[in-house]
Backbone of each chain as nested JSON, in Angstrom:
{
  "chains": [
    {"id": "A", "residues": [
      {"number": 1, "name": "UNK", "atoms": {"N": [-26.966, -33.37, 23.841], "CA": [-27.579, -32.577, 22.597], "C": [-28.664, -31.604, 23.343]}},
      {"number": 2, "name": "UNK", "atoms": {"N": [-28.779, -30.429, 22.556], "CA": [-29.613, -29.566, 23.215], "C": [-30.498, -28.862, 22.109]}},
      {"number": 3, "name": "UNK", "atoms": {"N": [-31.963, -28.531, 22.534], "CA": [-32.55, -27.756, 21.704], "C": [-32.72, -26.267, 22.113]}},
      {"number": 4, "name": "UNK", "atoms": {"N": [-32.34, -25.369, 20.964], "CA": [-32.333, -23.817, 21.288], "C": [-33.784, -23.22, 20.697]}},
      {"number": 5, "name": "UNK", "atoms": {"N": [-34.457, -22.696, 21.633], "CA": [-35.709, -21.937, 21.165], "C": [-35.513, -20.442, 21.167]}},
      {"number": 6, "name": "UNK", "atoms": {"N": [-35.208, -19.933, 19.675], "CA": [-35.009, -18.848, 19.52], "C": [-36.219, -17.758, 19.167]}},
      {"number": 7, "name": "UNK", "atoms": {"N": [-36.378, -16.474, 19.845], "CA": [-37.383, -15.659, 19.636], "C": [-36.789, -14.594, 19.025]}},
      {"number": 8, "name": "UNK", "atoms": {"N": [-37.239, -13.886, 18.001], "CA": [-36.804, -12.854, 17.182], "C": [-37.958, -11.802, 17.07]}},
      {"number": 9, "name": "UNK", "atoms": {"N": [-37.88, -10.797, 17.424], "CA": [-38.943, -9.688, 17.627], "C": [-38.044, -8.592, 17.179]}},
      {"number": 10, "name": "UNK", "atoms": {"N": [-39.105, -7.714, 16.247], "CA": [-38.895, -6.367, 15.658], "C": [-38.58, -5.444, 17.005]}},
      {"number": 11, "name": "UNK", "atoms": {"N": [-37.557, -4.586, 17.117], "CA": [-37.36, -3.511, 18.079], "C": [-38.801, -2.626, 18.295]}},
      {"number": 12, "name": "UNK", "atoms": {"N": [-38.827, -2.219, 19.343], "CA": [-40.107, -1.633, 19.616], "C": [-40.217, -0.193, 18.895]}},
      {"number": 13, "name": "UNK", "atoms": {"N": [-39.301, 0.392, 18.275], "CA": [-39.57, 1.491, 17.602], "C": [-39.806, 1.26, 16.158]}},
      {"number": 14, "name": "UNK", "atoms": {"N": [-39.39, -0.122, 15.653], "CA": [-39.43, -0.232, 14.23], "C": [-40.946, -0.639, 13.965]}},
      {"number": 15, "name": "UNK", "atoms": {"N": [-41.316, 0.212, 12.673], "CA": [-42.569, -0.47, 12.328], "C": [-42.824, -1.698, 11.775]}},
      {"number": 16, "name": "UNK", "atoms": {"N": [-44.135, -2.223, 12.254], "CA": [-44.626, -3.711, 11.754], "C": [-45.672, -3.697, 11.064]}},
      {"number": 17, "name": "UNK", "atoms": {"N": [-45.414, -3.741, 9.504], "CA": [-46.677, -3.551, 8.749], "C": [-47.387, -4.986, 8.839]}},
      {"number": 18, "name": "UNK", "atoms": {"N": [-46.606, -6.167, 9.116], "CA": [-47.247, -7.604, 9.253], "C": [-48.335, -7.491, 10.634]}},
      {"number": 19, "name": "UNK", "atoms": {"N": [-47.671, -7.062, 11.697], "CA": [-48.352, -6.816, 12.691], "C": [-49.644, -5.934, 12.525]}},
      {"number": 20, "name": "UNK", "atoms": {"N": [-49.75, -4.868, 11.897], "CA": [-50.8, -3.959, 11.726], "C": [-51.72, -5.067, 10.921]}},
      {"number": 21, "name": "UNK", "atoms": {"N": [-51.454, -5.407, 9.844], "CA": [-52.102, -6.188, 8.969], "C": [-52.92, -7.436, 9.715]}},
      {"number": 22, "name": "UNK", "atoms": {"N": [-52.252, -8.093, 10.838], "CA": [-52.854, -8.967, 11.436], "C": [-53.897, -8.211, 12.541]}},
      {"number": 23, "name": "UNK", "atoms": {"N": [-53.54, -7.065, 13.013], "CA": [-54.404, -6.693, 14.004], "C": [-55.736, -6.297, 13.099]}},
      {"number": 24, "name": "UNK", "atoms": {"N": [-55.454, -5.778, 11.859], "CA": [-56.664, -5.239, 11.013], "C": [-57.582, -6.54, 10.949]}},
      {"number": 25, "name": "UNK", "atoms": {"N": [-57.006, -7.468, 10.671], "CA": [-57.769, -8.856, 10.164], "C": [-58.549, -9.496, 11.393]}},
      {"number": 26, "name": "UNK", "atoms": {"N": [-57.829, -9.198, 12.694], "CA": [-58.531, -9.78, 13.625], "C": [-59.86, -8.772, 14.24]}},
      {"number": 27, "name": "UNK", "atoms": {"N": [-59.509, -7.336, 14.145], "CA": [-60.564, -6.331, 14.172], "C": [-62.025, -6.988, 13.265]}},
      {"number": 28, "name": "UNK", "atoms": {"N": [-61.636, -6.998, 12.094], "CA": [-62.516, -7.514, 10.924], "C": [-63.35, -8.664, 11.6]}},
      {"number": 29, "name": "UNK", "atoms": {"N": [-62.692, -9.593, 12.118], "CA": [-63.051, -10.942, 12.618], "C": [-63.921, -10.5, 14.07]}},
      {"number": 30, "name": "UNK", "atoms": {"N": [-64.219, -9.298, 14.219], "CA": [-64.629, -9.148, 15.541], "C": [-63.837, -8.973, 16.655]}},
      {"number": 31, "name": "UNK", "atoms": {"N": [-62.584, -9.235, 16.774], "CA": [-61.986, -9.098, 17.955], "C": [-61.517, -7.953, 18.421]}},
      {"number": 32, "name": "UNK", "atoms": {"N": [-62.507, -7.125, 18.968], "CA": [-62.364, -5.429, 19.185], "C": [-61.428, -5.276, 20.272]}},
      {"number": 33, "name": "UNK", "atoms": {"N": [-61.328, -6.419, 21.136], "CA": [-60.18, -6.075, 22.358], "C": [-58.747, -5.948, 21.873]}},
      {"number": 34, "name": "UNK", "atoms": {"N": [-58.33, -6.334, 20.804], "CA": [-56.947, -6.393, 20.412], "C": [-56.499, -4.929, 20.158]}},
      {"number": 35, "name": "UNK", "atoms": {"N": [-55.325, -4.672, 20.844], "CA": [-54.837, -3.116, 20.891], "C": [-53.882, -3.246, 20.107]}},
      {"number": 36, "name": "UNK", "atoms": {"N": [-52.705, -4.244, 20.253], "CA": [-51.46, -3.979, 19.476], "C": [-51.103, -5.651, 18.966]}},
      {"number": 37, "name": "UNK", "atoms": {"N": [-50.521, -5.661, 17.934], "CA": [-49.997, -7.015, 17.326], "C": [-48.49, -6.765, 16.949]}},
      {"number": 38, "name": "UNK", "atoms": {"N": [-47.693, -7.514, 17.36], "CA": [-46.256, -7.496, 16.909], "C": [-45.872, -8.935, 16.204]}},
      {"number": 39, "name": "UNK", "atoms": {"N": [-45.215, -8.904, 15.228], "CA": [-45.212, -10.312, 14.395], "C": [-43.726, -10.43, 14.542]}},
      {"number": 40, "name": "UNK", "atoms": {"N": [-43.404, -11.841, 14.921], "CA": [-41.675, -12.1, 15.019], "C": [-41.619, -13.562, 14.707]}},
      {"number": 41, "name": "UNK", "atoms": {"N": [-40.493, -14.031, 14.577], "CA": [-39.821, -15.421, 14.151], "C": [-39.759, -16.071, 15.457]}},
      {"number": 42, "name": "UNK", "atoms": {"N": [-40.084, -17.411, 15.321], "CA": [-39.667, -18.337, 16.067], "C": [-39.032, -19.441, 15.976]}},
      {"number": 43, "name": "UNK", "atoms": {"N": [-37.603, -19.949, 16.134], "CA": [-36.942, -20.967, 15.32], "C": [-36.165, -21.866, 16.335]}},
      {"number": 44, "name": "UNK", "atoms": {"N": [-36.564, -23.34, 16.154], "CA": [-35.929, -24.305, 16.886], "C": [-34.754, -24.9, 16.355]}},
      {"number": 45, "name": "UNK", "atoms": {"N": [-33.93, -25.021, 17.116], "CA": [-32.503, -25.381, 16.361], "C": [-31.954, -26.706, 17.401]}},
      {"number": 46, "name": "UNK", "atoms": {"N": [-31.827, -27.919, 16.895], "CA": [-31.076, -29.19, 17.443], "C": [-29.607, -29.072, 17.304]}},
      {"number": 47, "name": "UNK", "atoms": {"N": [-28.918, -29.133, 18.533], "CA": [-27.555, -28.644, 18.393], "C": [-26.846, -30.141, 19.27]}},
      {"number": 48, "name": "UNK", "atoms": {"N": [-25.867, -30.591, 18.144], "CA": [-25.082, -31.852, 18.946], "C": [-23.914, -31.343, 19.495]}},
      {"number": 49, "name": "UNK", "atoms": {"N": [-24.204, -31.045, 20.724], "CA": [-23.446, -30.342, 21.5], "C": [-23.777, -30.668, 22.981]}},
      {"number": 50, "name": "UNK", "atoms": {"N": [-22.605, -31.121, 23.797], "CA": [-23.151, -31.439, 25.287], "C": [-22.896, -30.507, 26.126]}},
      {"number": 51, "name": "UNK", "atoms": {"N": [-22.063, -29.721, 25.861], "CA": [-21.467, -28.602, 26.981], "C": [-22.555, -27.587, 26.761]}},
      {"number": 52, "name": "UNK", "atoms": {"N": [-23.508, -27.051, 27.958], "CA": [-24.123, -26.088, 27.78], "C": [-23.481, -24.605, 27.332]}},
      {"number": 53, "name": "UNK", "atoms": {"N": [-22.309, -24.295, 28.022], "CA": [-21.651, -23.028, 27.793], "C": [-21.206, -22.83, 26.3]}},
      {"number": 54, "name": "UNK", "atoms": {"N": [-20.957, -24.05, 25.517], "CA": [-20.484, -24.052, 24.239], "C": [-21.6, -23.685, 23.448]}},
      {"number": 55, "name": "UNK", "atoms": {"N": [-22.75, -24.407, 23.783], "CA": [-23.979, -24.381, 23.123], "C": [-24.465, -22.933, 23.202]}},
      {"number": 56, "name": "UNK", "atoms": {"N": [-24.594, -22.432, 24.16], "CA": [-24.926, -21.111, 24.444], "C": [-24.388, -20.012, 23.527]}},
      {"number": 57, "name": "UNK", "atoms": {"N": [-22.683, -20.199, 23.49], "CA": [-22.034, -19.066, 22.717], "C": [-22.354, -19.451, 21.25]}},
      {"number": 58, "name": "UNK", "atoms": {"N": [-22.499, -20.885, 20.838], "CA": [-22.888, -21.024, 19.376], "C": [-24.287, -20.359, 18.972]}},
      {"number": 59, "name": "UNK", "atoms": {"N": [-25.113, -20.494, 19.88], "CA": [-26.595, -20.178, 19.412], "C": [-26.614, -18.61, 19.251]}},
      {"number": 60, "name": "UNK", "atoms": {"N": [-25.851, -17.954, 20.364], "CA": [-25.486, -16.815, 20.04], "C": [-25.019, -16.094, 19.072]}},
      {"number": 61, "name": "UNK", "atoms": {"N": [-23.997, -16.814, 18.739], "CA": [-23.47, -16.27, 17.233], "C": [-24.23, -16.425, 16.112]}},
      {"number": 62, "name": "UNK", "atoms": {"N": [-24.96, -17.732, 16.045], "CA": [-25.794, -18.025, 15.039], "C": [-26.857, -16.844, 14.853]}},
      {"number": 63, "name": "UNK", "atoms": {"N": [-27.557, -16.445, 16.03], "CA": [-28.418, -15.27, 16.021], "C": [-27.785, -13.884, 15.464]}},
      {"number": 64, "name": "UNK", "atoms": {"N": [-26.46, -13.723, 15.898], "CA": [-25.621, -12.63, 15.488], "C": [-25.536, -12.557, 14.034]}},
      {"number": 65, "name": "UNK", "atoms": {"N": [-25.064, -13.611, 13.596], "CA": [-24.5, -13.878, 12.027], "C": [-25.536, -14.186, 11.142]}},
      {"number": 66, "name": "UNK", "atoms": {"N": [-26.857, -14.716, 11.541], "CA": [-27.654, -15.132, 10.425], "C": [-29.302, -14.925, 10.813]}},
      {"number": 67, "name": "UNK", "atoms": {"N": [-29.384, -15.384, 12.202], "CA": [-30.786, -15.583, 12.215], "C": [-31.591, -13.96, 12.434]}},
      {"number": 68, "name": "UNK", "atoms": {"N": [-30.931, -13.075, 13.131], "CA": [-31.393, -11.944, 13.436], "C": [-30.877, -10.641, 12.674]}},
      {"number": 69, "name": "UNK", "atoms": {"N": [-31.476, -9.604, 12.408], "CA": [-30.995, -8.492, 11.916], "C": [-30.755, -7.683, 13.138]}},
      {"number": 70, "name": "UNK", "atoms": {"N": [-29.657, -7.654, 13.45], "CA": [-29.526, -6.83, 14.97], "C": [-29.663, -5.12, 14.708]}},
      {"number": 71, "name": "UNK", "atoms": {"N": [-29.985, -4.876, 13.812], "CA": [-30.049, -3.345, 13.558], "C": [-31.61, -3.132, 13.878]}},
      {"number": 72, "name": "UNK", "atoms": {"N": [-32.554, -3.982, 13.428], "CA": [-33.924, -3.595, 13.544], "C": [-34.564, -4.643, 14.603]}},
      {"number": 73, "name": "UNK", "atoms": {"N": [-33.552, -5.875, 14.8], "CA": [-34.41, -6.929, 15.817], "C": [-33.669, -7.118, 16.892]}},
      {"number": 74, "name": "UNK", "atoms": {"N": [-34.556, -7.898, 17.89], "CA": [-34.008, -8.185, 19.18], "C": [-34.326, -9.75, 19.02]}},
      {"number": 75, "name": "UNK", "atoms": {"N": [-33.28, -10.429, 19.871], "CA": [-33.216, -11.826, 19.822], "C": [-33.255, -12.338, 21.35]}},
      {"number": 76, "name": "UNK", "atoms": {"N": [-33.851, -13.493, 21.613], "CA": [-33.607, -14.134, 23.036], "C": [-33.864, -15.378, 22.759]}},
      {"number": 77, "name": "UNK", "atoms": {"N": [-32.879, -16.641, 23.624], "CA": [-33.246, -17.827, 23.31], "C": [-33.168, -18.637, 24.717]}},
      {"number": 78, "name": "UNK", "atoms": {"N": [-33.673, -19.643, 24.672], "CA": [-33.547, -20.535, 25.701], "C": [-32.846, -21.915, 25.142]}},
      {"number": 79, "name": "UNK", "atoms": {"N": [-31.975, -22.741, 26.116], "CA": [-31.513, -23.737, 25.642], "C": [-32.112, -25.019, 26.647]}},
      {"number": 80, "name": "UNK", "atoms": {"N": [-32.555, -26.262, 25.892], "CA": [-32.941, -27.166, 26.989], "C": [-32.295, -28.44, 26.53]}},
      {"number": 81, "name": "UNK", "atoms": {"N": [-32.019, -29.176, 27.387], "CA": [-31.397, -30.469, 26.862], "C": [-32.302, -31.384, 26.325]}},
      {"number": 82, "name": "UNK", "atoms": {"N": [-31.823, -32.112, 25.362], "CA": [-32.838, -33.086, 24.56], "C": [-32.2, -34.223, 24.902]}},
      {"number": 83, "name": "UNK", "atoms": {"N": [-32.932, -35.619, 25.203], "CA": [-32.458, -36.928, 25.475], "C": [-32.444, -37.43, 24.09]}},
      {"number": 84, "name": "UNK", "atoms": {"N": [-31.185, -38.228, 23.777], "CA": [-31.213, -38.91, 22.49], "C": [-32.403, -40.055, 22.272]}},
      {"number": 85, "name": "UNK", "atoms": {"N": [-32.722, -40.317, 21.295], "CA": [-34.092, -41.079, 21.072], "C": [-33.508, -42.593, 21.047]}}
    ]},
    {"id": "B", "residues": [
      {"number": 1, "name": "UNK", "atoms": {"N": [-55.476, -5.614, 31.346], "CA": [-54.954, -5.902, 30.269], "C": [-53.806, -7.059, 30.062]}},
      {"number": 2, "name": "UNK", "atoms": {"N": [-53.99, -7.582, 29.074], "CA": [-53.176, -8.924, 29.128], "C": [-52.153, -8.732, 27.597]}},
      {"number": 3, "name": "UNK", "atoms": {"N": [-50.876, -9.622, 27.782], "CA": [-50.451, -9.733, 26.488], "C": [-50.083, -11.199, 26.339]}},
      {"number": 4, "name": "UNK", "atoms": {"N": [-50.733, -11.61, 25.115], "CA": [-50.282, -12.948, 24.72], "C": [-49.344, -13.336, 23.814]}},
      {"number": 5, "name": "UNK", "atoms": {"N": [-48.438, -14.299, 24.256], "CA": [-47.506, -14.311, 23.478], "C": [-47.795, -15.928, 22.753]}},
      {"number": 6, "name": "UNK", "atoms": {"N": [-47.716, -15.86, 21.774], "CA": [-48.406, -17.009, 20.635], "C": [-47.282, -17.551, 19.928]}},
      {"number": 7, "name": "UNK", "atoms": {"N": [-47.128, -19.031, 19.974], "CA": [-45.983, -19.477, 19.04], "C": [-46.633, -20.678, 18.339]}},
      {"number": 8, "name": "UNK", "atoms": {"N": [-46.36, -20.551, 16.97], "CA": [-47.018, -21.265, 16.0], "C": [-45.633, -22.178, 15.231]}},
      {"number": 9, "name": "UNK", "atoms": {"N": [-46.066, -23.313, 15.549], "CA": [-44.955, -24.428, 14.793], "C": [-45.742, -25.162, 13.709]}},
      {"number": 10, "name": "UNK", "atoms": {"N": [-44.843, -25.814, 12.732], "CA": [-45.248, -26.584, 11.968], "C": [-45.383, -27.815, 12.544]}},
      {"number": 11, "name": "UNK", "atoms": {"N": [-46.48, -28.694, 12.293], "CA": [-46.641, -30.041, 12.776], "C": [-45.296, -31.072, 12.459]}},
      {"number": 12, "name": "UNK", "atoms": {"N": [-44.723, -31.95, 13.23], "CA": [-43.524, -32.462, 13.037], "C": [-43.455, -33.403, 11.717]}},
      {"number": 13, "name": "UNK", "atoms": {"N": [-44.628, -33.766, 11.139], "CA": [-44.549, -34.616, 9.896], "C": [-44.428, -33.651, 8.603]}},
      {"number": 14, "name": "UNK", "atoms": {"N": [-44.912, -32.375, 8.714], "CA": [-44.794, -31.363, 7.736], "C": [-43.283, -30.977, 7.328]}},
      {"number": 15, "name": "UNK", "atoms": {"N": [-43.09, -30.987, 6.042], "CA": [-41.973, -30.439, 5.294], "C": [-41.681, -28.992, 5.74]}},
      {"number": 16, "name": "UNK", "atoms": {"N": [-40.314, -28.64, 6.182], "CA": [-40.173, -27.247, 6.587], "C": [-38.966, -26.82, 5.57]}},
      {"number": 17, "name": "UNK", "atoms": {"N": [-39.413, -26.342, 4.473], "CA": [-38.446, -25.926, 3.657], "C": [-37.439, -24.501, 4.166]}},
      {"number": 18, "name": "UNK", "atoms": {"N": [-38.212, -23.581, 4.743], "CA": [-37.353, -22.626, 5.508], "C": [-36.539, -23.068, 6.437]}},
      {"number": 19, "name": "UNK", "atoms": {"N": [-36.893, -23.925, 7.176], "CA": [-35.939, -24.663, 8.389], "C": [-34.848, -25.277, 7.773]}},
      {"number": 20, "name": "UNK", "atoms": {"N": [-34.931, -26.06, 6.743], "CA": [-33.816, -26.721, 5.72], "C": [-33.002, -25.669, 5.151]}},
      {"number": 21, "name": "UNK", "atoms": {"N": [-33.632, -24.496, 4.704], "CA": [-32.745, -23.397, 4.355], "C": [-31.72, -22.804, 5.256]}},
      {"number": 22, "name": "UNK", "atoms": {"N": [-32.541, -22.67, 6.631], "CA": [-31.581, -22.289, 7.64], "C": [-30.296, -22.861, 7.972]}},
      {"number": 23, "name": "UNK", "atoms": {"N": [-30.922, -24.276, 7.753], "CA": [-29.906, -25.34, 8.363], "C": [-28.636, -25.192, 7.488]}},
      {"number": 24, "name": "UNK", "atoms": {"N": [-29.056, -25.092, 5.984], "CA": [-27.926, -25.09, 5.141], "C": [-26.859, -23.957, 5.367]}},
      {"number": 25, "name": "UNK", "atoms": {"N": [-27.811, -22.945, 5.648], "CA": [-26.988, -21.759, 5.681], "C": [-26.02, -21.333, 6.927]}},
      {"number": 26, "name": "UNK", "atoms": {"N": [-26.546, -22.196, 8.035], "CA": [-25.728, -22.413, 9.3], "C": [-24.649, -23.352, 8.844]}},
      {"number": 27, "name": "UNK", "atoms": {"N": [-24.76, -24.408, 8.301], "CA": [-23.67, -25.393, 8.012], "C": [-22.718, -24.542, 7.229]}},
      {"number": 28, "name": "UNK", "atoms": {"N": [-22.916, -23.834, 6.239], "CA": [-22.185, -22.979, 5.315], "C": [-21.293, -22.0, 6.426]}},
      {"number": 29, "name": "UNK", "atoms": {"N": [-21.756, -21.262, 7.178], "CA": [-21.239, -20.492, 8.154], "C": [-20.242, -21.282, 9.065]}},
      {"number": 30, "name": "UNK", "atoms": {"N": [-20.36, -22.486, 8.945], "CA": [-19.377, -23.408, 9.859], "C": [-20.003, -23.906, 11.186]}},
      {"number": 31, "name": "UNK", "atoms": {"N": [-21.244, -23.811, 11.308], "CA": [-21.995, -24.442, 12.573], "C": [-22.405, -25.786, 12.116]}},
      {"number": 32, "name": "UNK", "atoms": {"N": [-21.173, -26.739, 12.386], "CA": [-21.346, -28.141, 12.035], "C": [-22.227, -29.152, 12.944]}},
      {"number": 33, "name": "UNK", "atoms": {"N": [-22.518, -28.485, 14.105], "CA": [-23.338, -29.091, 15.162], "C": [-24.699, -28.971, 15.141]}},
      {"number": 34, "name": "UNK", "atoms": {"N": [-25.202, -28.19, 14.154], "CA": [-26.481, -28.076, 13.924], "C": [-27.23, -29.145, 13.019]}},
      {"number": 35, "name": "UNK", "atoms": {"N": [-28.174, -29.88, 13.985], "CA": [-28.83, -31.05, 13.305], "C": [-30.208, -30.805, 12.677]}},
      {"number": 36, "name": "UNK", "atoms": {"N": [-30.833, -29.956, 13.341], "CA": [-32.12, -29.891, 12.563], "C": [-32.682, -28.477, 13.153]}},
      {"number": 37, "name": "UNK", "atoms": {"N": [-33.324, -27.729, 11.772], "CA": [-33.936, -26.429, 12.225], "C": [-35.458, -26.526, 12.005]}},
      {"number": 38, "name": "UNK", "atoms": {"N": [-36.246, -26.013, 12.939], "CA": [-37.712, -25.613, 12.285], "C": [-37.823, -24.348, 12.612]}},
      {"number": 39, "name": "UNK", "atoms": {"N": [-38.722, -23.897, 11.583], "CA": [-38.998, -22.379, 11.362], "C": [-40.45, -22.059, 11.884]}},
      {"number": 40, "name": "UNK", "atoms": {"N": [-40.882, -21.294, 12.698], "CA": [-42.148, -20.955, 13.098], "C": [-42.356, -19.519, 13.266]}},
      {"number": 41, "name": "UNK", "atoms": {"N": [-43.498, -19.195, 13.889], "CA": [-43.791, -17.419, 14.066], "C": [-44.144, -17.424, 15.342]}},
      {"number": 42, "name": "UNK", "atoms": {"N": [-43.853, -16.175, 15.753], "CA": [-44.178, -15.621, 17.326], "C": [-44.699, -14.438, 17.092]}},
      {"number": 43, "name": "UNK", "atoms": {"N": [-45.91, -14.467, 17.803], "CA": [-46.754, -13.197, 17.589], "C": [-47.177, -12.83, 19.128]}},
      {"number": 44, "name": "UNK", "atoms": {"N": [-46.94, -11.21, 19.367], "CA": [-47.517, -10.798, 20.621], "C": [-48.674, -9.964, 20.396]}},
      {"number": 45, "name": "UNK", "atoms": {"N": [-49.763, -10.172, 21.207], "CA": [-50.966, -9.562, 21.13], "C": [-51.481, -8.923, 22.702]}},
      {"number": 46, "name": "UNK", "atoms": {"N": [-51.559, -7.505, 22.39], "CA": [-51.918, -6.794, 23.583], "C": [-53.476, -6.897, 23.376]}},
      {"number": 47, "name": "UNK", "atoms": {"N": [-54.357, -7.379, 24.602], "CA": [-55.556, -7.562, 24.679], "C": [-56.11, -6.571, 25.802]}},
      {"number": 48, "name": "UNK", "atoms": {"N": [-57.261, -5.629, 25.298], "CA": [-57.873, -5.097, 26.32], "C": [-58.878, -5.793, 27.125]}},
      {"number": 49, "name": "UNK", "atoms": {"N": [-58.453, -6.411, 27.936], "CA": [-59.583, -7.462, 28.6], "C": [-59.163, -7.861, 30.133]}},
      {"number": 50, "name": "UNK", "atoms": {"N": [-59.591, -7.864, 31.013], "CA": [-59.151, -7.687, 32.356], "C": [-59.537, -9.283, 33.115]}},
      {"number": 51, "name": "UNK", "atoms": {"N": [-60.188, -9.945, 32.253], "CA": [-60.732, -11.274, 32.751], "C": [-60.11, -12.451, 32.071]}},
      {"number": 52, "name": "UNK", "atoms": {"N": [-58.888, -13.133, 32.87], "CA": [-58.233, -14.112, 32.272], "C": [-58.77, -14.977, 31.609]}},
      {"number": 53, "name": "UNK", "atoms": {"N": [-59.809, -15.595, 32.111], "CA": [-60.699, -16.626, 31.41], "C": [-61.074, -16.362, 29.957]}},
      {"number": 54, "name": "UNK", "atoms": {"N": [-61.836, -15.054, 30.039], "CA": [-62.272, -14.514, 28.729], "C": [-61.112, -14.254, 27.679]}},
      {"number": 55, "name": "UNK", "atoms": {"N": [-59.869, -13.703, 28.184], "CA": [-58.681, -13.538, 27.42], "C": [-58.301, -14.592, 26.981]}},
      {"number": 56, "name": "UNK", "atoms": {"N": [-58.121, -15.883, 27.632], "CA": [-57.589, -17.277, 27.161], "C": [-58.378, -17.528, 25.848]}},
      {"number": 57, "name": "UNK", "atoms": {"N": [-59.829, -17.294, 26.3], "CA": [-60.814, -18.047, 25.303], "C": [-60.681, -17.369, 23.916]}},
      {"number": 58, "name": "UNK", "atoms": {"N": [-60.754, -15.871, 24.241], "CA": [-60.447, -14.999, 22.729], "C": [-59.216, -15.511, 22.151]}},
      {"number": 59, "name": "UNK", "atoms": {"N": [-58.229, -15.721, 22.599], "CA": [-56.573, -16.108, 22.123], "C": [-56.716, -17.27, 21.347]}},
      {"number": 60, "name": "UNK", "atoms": {"N": [-57.284, -18.349, 22.029], "CA": [-57.692, -19.592, 21.52], "C": [-58.618, -19.446, 20.259]}},
      {"number": 61, "name": "UNK", "atoms": {"N": [-59.321, -18.674, 20.249], "CA": [-60.275, -18.472, 19.093], "C": [-59.347, -17.672, 17.909]}},
      {"number": 62, "name": "UNK", "atoms": {"N": [-58.735, -16.74, 18.299], "CA": [-57.96, -16.105, 17.244], "C": [-57.024, -16.955, 16.572]}},
      {"number": 63, "name": "UNK", "atoms": {"N": [-56.461, -17.779, 17.332], "CA": [-55.6, -18.759, 16.847], "C": [-56.107, -19.607, 15.773]}},
      {"number": 64, "name": "UNK", "atoms": {"N": [-57.37, -20.157, 15.981], "CA": [-58.028, -21.321, 15.135], "C": [-58.702, -20.416, 13.971]}},
      {"number": 65, "name": "UNK", "atoms": {"N": [-58.976, -19.094, 14.323], "CA": [-59.599, -18.502, 12.998], "C": [-58.816, -18.041, 12.149]}},
      {"number": 66, "name": "UNK", "atoms": {"N": [-57.749, -17.456, 12.688], "CA": [-56.799, -16.649, 11.738], "C": [-55.536, -16.875, 11.911]}},
      {"number": 67, "name": "UNK", "atoms": {"N": [-54.754, -17.253, 13.117], "CA": [-53.226, -16.991, 13.287], "C": [-52.622, -18.254, 12.815]}},
      {"number": 68, "name": "UNK", "atoms": {"N": [-53.206, -19.57, 12.985], "CA": [-52.557, -20.832, 12.765], "C": [-53.374, -21.487, 11.77]}},
      {"number": 69, "name": "UNK", "atoms": {"N": [-52.92, -22.224, 10.785], "CA": [-53.702, -23.038, 10.155], "C": [-53.337, -24.658, 10.809]}},
      {"number": 70, "name": "UNK", "atoms": {"N": [-54.565, -24.709, 11.218], "CA": [-54.48, -26.008, 12.148], "C": [-54.206, -27.371, 11.469]}},
      {"number": 71, "name": "UNK", "atoms": {"N": [-54.556, -27.479, 10.096], "CA": [-54.152, -28.548, 9.51], "C": [-52.658, -28.762, 9.402]}},
      {"number": 72, "name": "UNK", "atoms": {"N": [-51.784, -27.977, 9.338], "CA": [-50.267, -28.079, 9.426], "C": [-49.596, -27.641, 10.453]}},
      {"number": 73, "name": "UNK", "atoms": {"N": [-50.467, -26.9, 11.229], "CA": [-49.559, -26.081, 12.47], "C": [-50.009, -26.443, 13.646]}},
      {"number": 74, "name": "UNK", "atoms": {"N": [-49.334, -26.419, 14.642], "CA": [-49.629, -26.477, 16.174], "C": [-49.467, -25.05, 16.636]}},
      {"number": 75, "name": "UNK", "atoms": {"N": [-50.199, -24.475, 17.823], "CA": [-49.963, -23.407, 18.42], "C": [-50.05, -23.606, 19.828]}},
      {"number": 76, "name": "UNK", "atoms": {"N": [-49.602, -22.595, 20.517], "CA": [-49.582, -22.609, 21.901], "C": [-49.341, -21.254, 22.372]}},
      {"number": 77, "name": "UNK", "atoms": {"N": [-49.718, -20.876, 23.519], "CA": [-49.773, -19.168, 23.919], "C": [-49.631, -19.213, 25.416]}},
      {"number": 78, "name": "UNK", "atoms": {"N": [-49.02, -18.211, 25.895], "CA": [-49.024, -17.77, 27.428], "C": [-49.551, -16.551, 27.54]}},
      {"number": 79, "name": "UNK", "atoms": {"N": [-50.317, -16.12, 28.397], "CA": [-50.784, -14.979, 28.856], "C": [-50.219, -14.4, 30.054]}},
      {"number": 80, "name": "UNK", "atoms": {"N": [-49.808, -12.913, 30.047], "CA": [-48.944, -12.289, 30.924], "C": [-50.033, -11.077, 31.267]}},
      {"number": 81, "name": "UNK", "atoms": {"N": [-50.105, -10.716, 32.664], "CA": [-50.781, -9.502, 32.677], "C": [-49.933, -8.496, 32.46]}},
      {"number": 82, "name": "UNK", "atoms": {"N": [-50.499, -7.133, 32.138], "CA": [-49.625, -6.034, 31.446], "C": [-50.256, -4.844, 32.501]}},
      {"number": 83, "name": "UNK", "atoms": {"N": [-49.174, -4.479, 32.921], "CA": [-49.97, -2.891, 33.681], "C": [-49.968, -1.77, 32.668]}},
      {"number": 84, "name": "UNK", "atoms": {"N": [-51.101, -1.208, 33.185], "CA": [-51.364, -0.201, 32.115], "C": [-50.356, 0.961, 32.407]}},
      {"number": 85, "name": "UNK", "atoms": {"N": [-49.85, 1.709, 31.177], "CA": [-48.522, 2.737, 31.37], "C": [-49.222, 4.073, 32.338]}}
    ]}
  ]
}
């Protein structure tokens, strides 16, 4: 069994209104050192699959088909083995 | 200058309707090995600060004051030095 940690970020050229809003709020709170904020998604997926190669291919497929919009987003992921409880 | 990579996740006991929805969608797409999905946030923050200790304290403060709702969410972050362009 594996746990996949998926990070989805907007491509650098894509506008990020959520990030701009967070930056504005941080400035208002007095964090004047903040230069840029980019907001993204973080998804953890537990997979019932013992073969690392298969698990990697599956997560890659999931990202392309559902999790990330590859026109405007980049994704990367890590797989960690998970011990059965 | 540092870049902070902040990961915000729901605490394990908190219901995660977004994660359940993603799991349902993945099952519908045929990814039957998926057991559990937890959705979270991923935020990258560029900080104009050359002192690692100060930068760490600032990001910690930002998470507590704005980025994470510590009643229902956990956060962790990494700081990486960033070369000026």
